[in-house]
N, C-alpha and C positions, 0 to 999 in steps of 0.2 A: 798203384797207378796214380800219377800226379793229375790234379784237376787242371783244366785249362786256365790260363793266366787270368782272363776276364772273370771267371767264376771265383777264383781265389780272392780277387779284389772285392767282389760283391759280399762274400761271407766273412771277410776279415773284419774284426771288430774295429770300429772307429774309422774305417777307410771310407773315402767317397767313391760311390759306385761309378763305373763308366756307364755310358748310355747303353741301354739294352735295346738291341735292334732285332729284326726278324732273322738276320744272318746269325746273330748270337744264339737265338733260340734253336735254330737248325743245328748249329755246332753242338749245343748242349744236348740235344736229342741224340745226335750221332754218338756222343761219348757215353751217355747214361744208359742207352739201350743195351749195348753189349755188356756193360757192367751188371745190369740187372739179370742178364742171362747166364753169365759165367762166374759171378762172385756171389757165393751163398753168404747169407748173413749180413749183407750190406743194405738191405731194404730200409731199415730204420735210419741209417745214416743218410741215405739218399732223400728220404722223406724230410728229414731235418733241414737238409740243404735247400730243398724246394720251398719249404715253409719260409725260410729266411729270404729267399729270392722274392716270394710273393709279397712279403711285407715291405719290400723296398720299391715295389711298383705300385703307384696309386691305382686303385680299382678303376677309376674313370678312364685311365689311359688304355686299358685293355680293350675298350670299345672304340678307340680313336684311330683305328687303322695302323698303318705302318708308322714307325717311330724313327725320326731322323735327328741328327746333330748338325746344326747349321755350319759347323766347321768343315763338314764333309763337302760343302758346296762353295766355301770361300766367302760368299756374300749372301745377304738376305734375299736380294733380288733373284740370285741364281737358284736358291732353294725354292722360292715361290714358283719360279718358272718350271722347275723340275717336277714339283709335286702336282702343279696344275689343279685339276678339279677333283683329284683323288682325296679321300679322307685320310688325314695324317696328323701326327703330333710332331711339332718341331721344337726341339730344345735350343734355347739361346744360351750358349756357354761362354761367349766372349762379347766384346763390344761390336755392335753392328752399326755402321754409318748409314744414315738415311738422308740422302742428299736430294732426292726428288719425291714428289708426292707418291706415297705408297699405300696400297690397300691389302691387308691380309684377309683373304676371304673366309667365310664362315666354315668352310670344310677343313680348315687348318687350325688346330689347337696349339697355342703357344705356351711353353713352360720355360721360365727364365730361371736358370741356376745362378747362384752367387758368382759374380765375376762377369755375368752376361748383362748387357744393356743395349739401349738404342740411343745413338747420338744423332739427334734430329737437327738438321740445319735450319737457320733462320728462314722463315717464310715457307717452310715445308710442313706438310701434314701427314702424319702416320695414322691411318684409319685401321682399327682392329675390329673386325666383324665376328670373329669366332671367340671361343673361350680363351681366357688368359689367366695364367697363374704365375705368381712370383712370391718370394719371401719379402720380409719387411726391410728392404734395402733400396737404394737409389737405382731405378731402372731406366727412367727417361731423362736423358741429359740433352744439352743443347737448347737453343732458343726456339725450336720448332713447336708444333702443336700435335697433341694426341687427341683422337676422337673415337667414338664408337664403343668404348669400354662399358660393359654392363655393370661391373663392380670393380672397385679399386681401393687402394690405400694411399693416403697422402705421402707415405714414406717412399713410394715409387717415383715421386715427382721432384724430389729435391733433398738437400741435407736436412737433418732433423735434430740438430744439436741445440738450437735456441728457439724461443717462442716466435721470434720474427721469421726465422727460416721455416719453422713448422707451418706457420700461417701461409707463407708464400707457396709452400708445397700443397697445402690444402686447397688454396684457390685454384691451382692447376688441376688438382684431382676433381674438383667440382666441375670444372669446365670439360674434363675428359670423360667422366664416368656418370652413369645414371645412379648407381648406388655407391656411396662412399662410406667406408668403415673408418671412423675417426678414432684414432688411438688415444688412450688416456694420457693426457699431457696438458701443459698450459700453452695457450695460443694468444696472439695479439687480436685486436678487434677484427671481426670478419663481416663482410657484407656478401650475402648470397645473391648474385646478380644474374644467375642462369636458371631458367625455369625448369620444372619437372624433375627436381633432384630429391634423392632420399639419403638423409644422413643418419648413419647408425653409430650412436655415441657409445664408446666403450667406457669402462670405469674411469672416473676422475678426469673427465674432460672439462677444462675451464677456459673461457674466453675472458681475458682480463685487459683492462685499459692500463698501459704502462705508466709509470711515474712521470708526471709532467707532460703527458701526451696531449691533454686538452688545455689550451690556453685562451681560446676565443670562442665566442658564440658561433654556431649553436652547439659545439661539442660533437662527440663521436660515440655512437652506440658500441658496446662491446660485441654485440651480435645483432645484425640487422638482416631482415628478409625483404629484399627489394624485387625479387622475381616471383612469379606466380607458381603455384602447385609444388610447394616444398613440404616434405614430410620428414620429421625428426623422430627417431626412435631411441629409447634409452634415456638415462638420466644425465644431466650435465649442469654446469654452473657458469654464470656470467658474473663478472666482478667489475664494478665501475671504479674501484680504487679511489673513492671520492676524497679521501684524506690527503691524497698526493696529487690533486689537480688544482688548477687555478680557476676560481669562480669570478674573476674580474670581468665586469661588463655583463654578467648574467642577471636576468630579472626573473621575477616569479612567473612571468608569462612564458618562459622558455619550456619547450615540451620535449626536449631530447631524451629518449629513453635508453637506458643501458641495454635493455632488450627491446628491439623495435620491430614491429610488424608494419610493413609498408606495401604489401602485395596481397593478392587474392589467394584463397585456398591454401593457407598455411596451417600445418598440423604438427603439434608436439604430442606424441603419444607417451612420453615419459614425464619425469619430474624435472622442472627447471628451478634452480636456486639462484636468486639474484642477490648478490652481496654488495654492500657499500655502493649503492646505485648512484650514478652521476648522469644525469640530473634527476630524471624521472626513472623509477624502477622499470616499469614496462609501459610502452607506448604503442597504441594501435592507431594509425593515421593514414587516411587516403587523401583525396583532394578536399578543397575547402568549400565546394559547392554541393548542393543537393544532387544526388545521383552519382557523385564521384567517390563515394566511400569505398574502402576496401571491403571485401566480402569473405565470409566463411573462414573464420579463425577458430582453431580448437587447441586447448591446452589441457592436458590431463591434470597436472598439479603445478602450482606456482608458489614458491616460498620466497618472500622478499624480506631481507634484513638490512636495517640501517640505510634506508634510502636518503639521499641528500635533500630531495624535495618530495613531490608526490610519489606515492608507492606504485600506483597503477592508474593509467590514464587512457581508457578507450575514447578516442576523439571522434574521428569520422570513420565509422565501421558499421557494417550491416551484416548481422548473423555471426555472432561470436559466442563462444562457450568455454567456460573454465570450470572443471569439476571441483577443484579445491584451490582456494586462494588464501594464503596466510601472510600477514604483514606484522613484523616486529620492529619497533623503533630502536635506534641505536644512538651512539654519541654524536653522529653527524646529521641526524634527522631533524630538520627544521619544521617540516609539515609532511607527515607520512600518510596523508589521507588517500583513500581511493576515490578518484573523481571521474565521473562520466559526463559527457556532453560538451558542447562547443560554445555555448552562450551567444556569441556575437555573429558567427558566420552561418551560412545556410546549410552547410554539411551537418549530418546528424549521426548520433550514436543509436543504432537501431537493433532490435531483436537480440538482446543479450541474455545470457544465462550464467549464473554462478551457483554451483551446487552448495558450497559452504565457504563463507567469507569470514575470516577472523582478522581483526585489525585493532591494535591497542589505541589507535587514534579514531578516525572517522570515515564514514562513507558519505560522499556528497554527490547526489544525483542532480546534475544541473541542467540548464536549459538546452533543449534539443536532444534530450535523451527520451527515447520512446520504446516501449515494450522491453522492459528489463525484468527478469524474474530471478529471485534468490531464494533457494530452499531454506538455508539456515544462515542467519546473520548474527555475528557475535563481535561487537566492536564498541568503540567509545561513543561517538555521536552518529546520528543518521539524519541527513537533511535531503528533502526533495524540493527542488526549486525549478519552477517552470518546466516540469517534466511530466510525462504522460504514460499511463498504463504501466505503472511500477507495482510489482507484486512481490511480497515476501511471505514465506511460510511462517517462520518464527524468527523474531528479532530480540536479542538480549543486549541491552545497552548499559553502559556506565555513564554516558553523557546524555545530551539532549536529543529528543526526536523533534524535528522541525519540518512542518509541512508548509512551504511557502509557495503558494499559487500552484500546487500540484494538481494534476488532472487524473482522476481515476487511480488513486493510490490505494493499494490493498495490502493489509497486514493481518494475517490470521491471529498471531499471538505476539504482543509487544510487552516486553518486560524492561523497565528502567530501574536499575538496582544501584542504590547508593549515590545518586546524583548529588554533587556538592558544588554549587555555584550561587553566590549571593545575588547575582544580577539577572539570572535567567530562570524561566520556568523549565521544569523537566520535560514537559510535553507542550509544544508550542505550535498552535495552528493559527498562522498570522501572516499578513502581508500588508505592505503600505500601498499596493496598487490593486485596483478593483479587479475581481475575477470577471471573465467574459464567458458566459455560457456558450458552449459550442466550440470554443477555441481549443485548438489541439493541445496547447501547453498551459493555458490558464483558465480552464473551464470548470474547475472544481470537481468534486466527487471524491469522497474518502470513505474507505471501509476498514474498520478495525474490529476483528472478532472479539478479542479480549485485550485490554490494556491494564497492566499492573505496574504501578509506580510505588516503590517501597524504599524505606530507609533513606529518604532524601535528607540532606543536611543544608540548612541555610538558604534554601530556595525561596524565591519570591512567591511562586505558586507551583504546585505540583502540575497542574494542567491550566493552560491559558488558551482560550479560544477567542480569536478576534474575527478574522475573515473566514467564513465557512459557507459552503454551498453544497447541498445534496450529500449529506454525510450519514453513515450508519455506524454506530459503535455498540456492539453487543453488550459489553460490560466494561466499566472503568472502576478500578480499585486503587485508592490512595491510602496506603497504610504505613504505620510506624514512622511518621515524619519526626525529624529533630530540628526544632527552631525554624520550621517552614511556616511562612505567614498564612497562606491560604491554600486550601485544597484544590478546588476547581473554580476557575473564574471565567465566566462568559463576559468578556470586556466589550461593552457596547459603544466604544468610541466611534463617533460618526465618520471618522476618517477611514474606517475599515468596513468596506462593503463588498458584496452582500453578506448578510448574517441571517441565513434562513435555511429551512428544510434540513433539520437535524433530528435523527431518532437515536435515543440511547436506551437500551434495554434495561440496564440497571446501573446505579451509582452506589459505590460503597466508599465513603470518605470520612475519616475521623482523625482526631488528635491534632488538628492544626491550630496555630496560635490565634488566628483571628476568625476566619470562617472556614467551614468545611466545604461550603458551596455558596457562590455568589453569582447572581445573574443580573446583569445590568440592562439598561434600555437598548432597544434597537433590534433585538433578535425576533425573527418571525418564523412561525411554524417549527417550534422546537418541542419534541415530545420525549418525556422521560417516563418509563414504565414503573420504575421502582427505585426508591432511595432508602438507604439503611436508616434505622431508627436513630442512631447517634448523630447522624447528619441532620435529620429532621428535628429532633428534640435535643436541645442543648441549653442548659441553664446559664452557661458562661458565654456562649457564642451566638445564641439565638437561632441556630439552625440555618437553613438557606436564606440568603439575603437577596431580595429583589430590589434593585436600586433604580429610581428614576421612573420615567413614563414608559412602562414596559408594554410592548406591542405583542400580545399573545392571547390565544384562546384555544379551545379544544380543537378547532378545525384549522385555523390558520394563524395561530399564535403560539404561545407557550402553555403547554398543559402538563399537569402531573396526574398520572393514573396509577392507582395502586390498590391491591386487594386488601391491604391491611387497614382496619378501621382507625388505627392511630395516625394514619398519614395526614388526615385533614386537620390536625391540631399541631400547634407549636411550629408553624411555618411563619417566619417573620417577613413582613413587608416593610422595609426600612423607609421611614418617612411617609408611610401611607402610599397612596397612588396619585398624589397631587403635588409634585414638586413644582415650584413656580418657574416660569420662563420656558417651559417645554411646550412644544406644539401639541395640540390634541392628538391622542392616539386612538386607534379603533380596534375593536375585536380583542378585548382583553379578558383574562380570567385570573382571579387571585384567591389563594387559600391562606387564611390567616387566623391567629388567635388573639392578635393585638390590634388589628385594624379598627379604626373609628372608635378607639377607646374601650373595646370589649375586654372583659376580664379573662384571665387564663381559664382554659377549659371550654371556651365558647368558640364554635366554628363559624367561619365566614367564607362565602363564595359569591363573587359578583361578576357580572359580565354585561357588556353593552357597548355603547359608543360614547367616547369621551370619558373623562374621569373627574371626580370632584376637584375643584380648583380651576377647571377650564371655564371659558366664557359660557359654555353650555355643555350639558352632558345628559345622557339618558342611559339608565341601566336598571337591571334587575338584581336584587340582592337576595341570596339565600343564606340564612344564618340560623344558628342554634344558640339561644341565649342562656343555655344551661337548663332550661325547663321545656321550652317550646321550639318547634321548627317554624321559621318565619320566611315567607316569600314577600318581598317588598319591591315595588316599582318606584324608582326615584328619578327626578329630573331637576335641573337647575338652570338658571339663566333663561335663555330662550328655548331650551330643550323641553320636549314634552314626551310623556309616555301615555298614549291613549288607552291602552289596555294590555293585559297579560292574556295571551291566547293559548289554549291547549288544542293541539291538532291531532288528527288521526288520518294517515295517508294523505297529508297535505291539505286537509279540509278542517276548518275550525269546528270544534265540538263544544268548547266552552270558552267564553271570553269574559275576562274580568276587567271592566273599565273603571273609570273614576267614580261613576254614579250608578252603574248597574252591572249585573252579571247576566250574560246571555248564553243559553244552552241550546245547542242544535239537536239535542236528543232529549227524550223524556227523562224527567227527574223523578226517581222513585226512591222511597225510603222503606227499608225493611226493619227499622228500629221499632221495638215493641212499644215504646212509650214516647219516643221523640217526635216523629213525624216532621211536617213542615210548619214554619211559622216565623214569627218575628222575635227578636231578642231585645234586651234592654237597650233603650236609645231610639227604638223605632216608634214608640208610642208616646201619648200625652193625654192630658185631661183639660176640659173646658167647662164652664158653668154659665147658664143663661143669666143667672143673677136673680136674687129674691125680689119679687114684685115686678119683674120686667115683662112677665107674660110668656106663655109657651110659644109664641110666634116670634120671639126675639132671636135674631141670627147670632151665630157664634163663629169664631175663627180658630182653627187648629190644623196646621199643616203637618200632619203626621199620617203615616199609613195605617195606624191603628190607634185606639184610645177609648176614652169614655167621655160622654156628654151628660152633665147634670142639668135637667130641665127645671124650669121655674115651677113652684107648687100651686100655680093658678088652677082654677076649676076647669075641668074638661067634662062637659055633659055627656050623658049616656048616648051612644051611637054617633057621637060627633068626632070629626077629625080636625087636627091642627097641623100646619106646616111651618117649617123654619129653614133658613139657609145655613149650610155649613160651608164656610169659605176655607178651601184646602188646596194649596198649590200642587199637592201630590196627585190630585184627581184629574183624570182625563175623561173626555166624554164617553169613551168606550169602556171605562172601568166599571167594576161592580163593587157595591158596598154590601157587606154582610153585617147584620145586626144581631144583638143579643140583649135581652132584658137583664141587666147586670144586678140591680138591687133596688130597694124601696118599692113598695106596692106588691101586688100579687101577680106571680107569673101567669100569663094567659089572659090578663085583663086588657092588654094592649096588643096592637099589631103595628109593625114598622115597615116602611117602604121608602125607596129613594130613587131619584132620577139624577144621574151624573152629567155634569157639564165640565167644560175646561176650567179647572181651578175651583170648582165648587160642586155642591150637590144639594138638591131640595129634598129634605127629609120630612115624611108625613107620619104622624102618630095618631092612632084611632082608638077611642074608648069603646070596647066591644061588650061592656057590661050593661045591665039594665038601670044602673044608677050613676049619679054624677060622682066624679073622682077628683080630689084636689091633692095630688101627690107630686113631690119633686123626684120623679123617677130617674134612674141612672141607666143610660143606654151605652152598651159597648159596641164598637164597630171595628171592622177590619177591611182594608182596601185590597181588592184583587184586581191586578192589572189585566186589561183585556184589549183586544184589537179586533178589527173586522176583516183583516186581510191575512 
């Protein structure tokens, strides 16, 4: 039995099948059914035939109702009319002219076989609301428009033999389809100008600027997103072909990006490689005024090689995220920095995130950048200028870190490795314009968890601090320098303000040519908890150098606090605390072993108002002279120090004045042999003089001493009085007497009446006989009051 002709065509190897229709299946059943009944042993052959048939019919077609060939109707319009609202699949097997606006409803599925196409007249729109399938060949011809396609290929919309033709076809595909599958090939520059599109990049998709394509400003991106809500999936490349373009008339202010984001809600879910960028590698830019920024930009990974100018430039954008950004300079790279911020206009770069940024040149976060976070930064240099709320998890640099008027800059870990520049410090906190507390972009505020500067070569300083406000640095380490002049310099130039409110947990600095640590005048409220011994003690460099009239104290100046007993020695104060020509400073504290000519090994700590060399000063000095601890109140010029007061809970308990010590509590001694009394210098001696008589007055202005009376006779039971003139005596005081020597103890009694500046002393002979003895009376003055 011969198979029907259509079935033979289906199973013949290499043959193109005819369209399978319901009528064909009816005929097939009529033939195979009697074969199954009458021919034994043909079951396996029939199964094989049916298997081949099934493979030739797409599974989805089996659920699309009746199957038709447009040739059966003559025209597309006739086929659509005949099918009507029924579910059906319509094969397009030849060219169909579309001369009027035509809509293919959703109940009709279209399958275009090779040789089939739609020729759409100018001004005519073909709308396809149902499913559509075709191979990678030209399907839509003519100058008309296609709309409604859910998914499509650029090959359907035009010739695909050159980059220019492919790009023209892709533009038409983007206009017609919601999802566009972009075949791997090279394309000319593309601008996505229709919103809500999804581009699915196949392998080896490249958008490249042709040779000589750019001749004038502003140039052309290789790929630009000008419409909102675009999503790109898969990996692709953009190529600026910078070596084959003209840069005539271009300036460094030019912002044209080889990849350009200019619309909201653009997402790249794959990896984009930007090669040979012209002018900027990637640009994100909305309007120039605040509130006109583009929003919601996402890139999974961006790799930029050999950019002509800036590598990446988010300009006016709010809400952008790049998981991975790598920049590598090349032969055409003049400045491959990553730069954020707008500087001069009111538009801002806001709410950015970079998971990992690697750049062999630099990251520059400039004015009007706010709220940028980078998890990992590995690049040449890193600069924050007039920017705010910038945070970095870890930063590894080979160039300089420069904080210039940054506000709320936070870096958990900063490592500067191998910095080599004879004109710059490795870490520079500096600005020539004053910070403004509370200002969004120049208000100060710096946090660094750990800063490690190592292996620097020929640097002026490892760390230079000029303008700083409200800063916390947990730890600074400056190690293994080579020909670096200074380790850490607090530069007190008056042009740089403010210079205050800095806390440093610990400093480790060693091996620098001049100083490991230098702190100049002008800084206020600087606190350092710990400094390594080699920075503090240095026979060749003198340890920390504090230059000029330094404004510092424990509370609102510069203080060193350390648990090590060695800290308070070998800290040099260069030139003492009194350089001429400086205005008096207040609230200072100094630790030194060489101040005021003290020899090595002697400690010195002073605090007060003014410093020696001022017209007036008042201070208290605490020092150790190698044997004793000394507290000294000092004043000069018109300055005075009335007393040194010891307080408890705000109340004076002991006051040491120039002439007296006042205690607000009981003075008790528990010493077994010491007790209370006077020491050498408090006492004196005086003599009435031989032959002057026992009534002769004497003068001795001492609080204690001895009086030698004249040897004149004093009859039994008789008293004699004389005056002791003594400026130490007040009327309320008490004189205590003792028979010191000469004569017999008990032969005399002594009494006194005190007045202001003197006392009348009475001596009585209590024996039965007359006595002629020059007795010696000892006295001590006890101060008294009546209130």
